[in-house]
C-alpha positions as CSV (number, residue, x, y, z in Angstrom):
1,M,-16.1,-125.6,-81.6
2,R,-15.3,-129.3,-81.5
3,S,-15.0,-129.5,-85.3
4,I,-12.5,-126.6,-85.3
5,T,-10.4,-128.4,-82.7
6,D,-10.6,-131.7,-84.7
7,T,-9.6,-129.9,-87.9
8,L,-6.6,-128.2,-86.4
9,R,-5.5,-131.4,-84.7
10,N,-5.9,-133.4,-88.0
11,M,-3.8,-130.9,-89.9
12,T,-1.0,-130.8,-87.4
13,A,-1.0,-134.6,-87.0
14,S,-0.9,-135.1,-90.8
15,L,2.4,-133.3,-90.8
16,G,3.8,-135.0,-87.7
17,L,3.8,-131.9,-85.7
18,A,2.7,-132.9,-82.2
19,D,5.6,-131.8,-79.8
20,N,4.9,-129.7,-76.7
21,D,5.5,-126.4,-78.4
22,Q,3.2,-127.3,-81.2
23,I,0.5,-128.3,-78.7
24,A,0.9,-125.0,-76.8
25,Q,0.6,-123.1,-80.1
26,E,-2.5,-125.1,-81.0
27,Q,-4.1,-124.4,-77.7
28,A,-3.4,-120.6,-77.9
29,A,-4.9,-120.6,-81.4
30,L,-8.0,-122.4,-80.1
31,R,-8.4,-119.8,-77.3
32,R,-8.2,-116.9,-79.8
33,V,-10.9,-118.5,-82.0
34,A,-13.1,-119.4,-79.0
35,T,-12.8,-115.8,-77.7
36,L,-13.9,-114.5,-81.1
37,A,-16.8,-116.9,-81.3
38,A,-17.8,-116.1,-77.7
39,R,-18.1,-112.4,-78.7
40,V,-20.6,-113.5,-81.3
41,A,-18.5,-112.5,-84.2
42,P,-20.1,-112.9,-87.7
43,P,-19.5,-116.4,-89.1
44,G,-17.3,-115.2,-91.9
45,Q,-15.0,-113.5,-89.4
46,V,-14.8,-116.7,-87.3
47,L,-14.0,-118.8,-90.4
48,T,-11.3,-116.4,-91.5
49,A,-9.8,-116.6,-88.0
50,V,-9.8,-120.4,-88.1
51,T,-8.3,-120.4,-91.5
52,G,-5.5,-118.0,-90.4
53,E,-4.8,-119.9,-87.3
54,A,-4.4,-123.2,-89.3
55,G,-2.2,-121.5,-91.8
56,R,0.1,-120.0,-89.1
57,L,0.3,-123.3,-87.1
58,L,1.4,-125.1,-90.2
59,G,3.8,-122.4,-91.4
60,A,1.9,-122.0,-94.6
61,D,1.9,-119.0,-96.9
62,H,-1.7,-119.4,-97.8
63,A,-4.7,-121.1,-96.3
64,T,-8.3,-121.6,-97.6
65,M,-11.4,-123.0,-96.1
66,G,-14.1,-124.2,-98.4
67,R,-17.3,-126.3,-98.4
68,Y,-18.3,-129.0,-100.8
69,S,-21.8,-128.3,-102.3
70,P,-24.0,-129.9,-105.0
71,D,-24.0,-126.9,-107.4
72,A,-20.3,-126.3,-107.6
73,P,-18.4,-128.9,-105.7
74,I,-16.3,-126.5,-103.6
75,R,-17.0,-122.9,-102.6
76,V,-14.4,-120.8,-100.8
77,L,-15.6,-119.6,-97.4
78,A,-12.4,-118.0,-96.1
79,T,-8.8,-117.3,-97.0
80,W,-5.7,-116.2,-95.2
81,G,-2.2,-115.3,-96.2
82,N,-0.2,-113.6,-98.9
83,A,-2.4,-111.1,-100.7
84,D,-0.8,-112.0,-104.0
85,V,-2.3,-115.5,-103.7
86,A,-5.8,-114.5,-102.5
87,I,-8.7,-116.6,-103.8
88,P,-11.8,-114.5,-103.5
89,V,-14.3,-115.6,-100.9
90,G,-17.3,-117.1,-102.7
91,A,-15.2,-118.4,-105.6
92,R,-16.3,-121.8,-106.8
93,H,-14.1,-124.6,-108.2
94,K,-14.9,-127.9,-109.9
95,L,-13.5,-131.1,-108.6
96,G,-11.7,-133.4,-110.9
97,G,-8.2,-134.3,-111.9
98,Q,-5.4,-134.9,-109.4
99,D,-5.6,-132.2,-106.8
100,L,-5.9,-131.8,-103.0
101,H,-9.6,-130.9,-102.9
102,T,-10.5,-133.9,-105.1
103,M,-8.4,-136.2,-103.1
104,I,-10.1,-135.1,-99.8
105,F,-13.5,-135.3,-101.4
106,Q,-13.0,-138.8,-102.7
107,T,-11.4,-140.3,-99.6
108,R,-12.9,-138.2,-96.8
109,R,-9.4,-138.3,-95.3
110,P,-6.5,-135.8,-94.9
111,A,-4.4,-135.4,-98.0
112,R,-0.9,-134.0,-98.7
113,I,0.8,-133.0,-101.9
114,D,4.6,-132.6,-101.8
115,D,5.1,-131.6,-105.4
116,S,2.4,-130.0,-107.5
117,A,4.1,-130.7,-110.8
118,G,1.7,-133.5,-111.6
119,L,-1.5,-131.8,-110.5
120,S,-4.4,-131.4,-112.9
121,G,-7.8,-129.7,-112.7
122,D,-9.0,-126.3,-111.4
123,S,-6.6,-126.3,-108.4
124,A,-3.6,-127.1,-110.7
125,Q,-4.1,-123.8,-112.6
126,F,-4.2,-121.9,-109.3
127,H,-1.0,-123.7,-108.1
128,R,0.9,-122.9,-111.3
129,K,-0.3,-119.2,-111.4
130,F,1.0,-118.5,-107.9
131,G,4.0,-120.9,-107.8
132,I,2.6,-123.1,-105.0
133,R,4.4,-126.4,-104.9
134,A,3.0,-128.2,-101.8
135,G,-0.2,-128.4,-99.8
136,V,-2.0,-130.2,-97.0
137,G,-5.7,-130.4,-96.3
138,V,-8.3,-132.1,-94.1
139,P,-12.0,-132.8,-94.5
140,G,-14.6,-131.4,-92.2
141,T,-16.0,-133.8,-89.6
142,R,-19.2,-134.2,-91.7
143,P,-19.4,-134.4,-95.5
144,S,-21.1,-131.0,-95.9
145,W,-18.8,-129.2,-93.4
146,P,-15.9,-127.1,-94.4
147,T,-12.6,-128.5,-95.6
148,A,-9.3,-126.7,-95.0
149,A,-6.2,-126.6,-97.1
150,C,-2.8,-124.9,-96.6
151,A,-0.1,-124.3,-99.1
152,R,3.6,-123.4,-99.4
153,P,5.6,-122.2,-102.4
């Protein structure tokens, strides 16, 4: 549960959203996820809930949680948001070029893209297809743990 808390805090901090209302919303989101986990929900359901809570907290239209892996550098574990922008769970994307997931992988730090016009690589194709212009993401607390990204058109 600590990694979920850290992920949500890193995402809100990277956007400068730390006022009292934001903190209250974050705590409510953590309670909802903790309640779901305490009910021994399947891991996919918990990951989808975490992804949705992060997306809502950041005012995103779409959120994705993925994991870096040796066979295909990132595999989608959960998605949330606009059905027209859905990436299928299990989809695999290569890293490379100038995109959010590559930036996070290379630096192991939160990353933000305010204008996707200059993106390249697999993620750039997705951004163009669905008209996504900006995004923010954070790495998991360990290299093999999930990374999360949220986007807005």
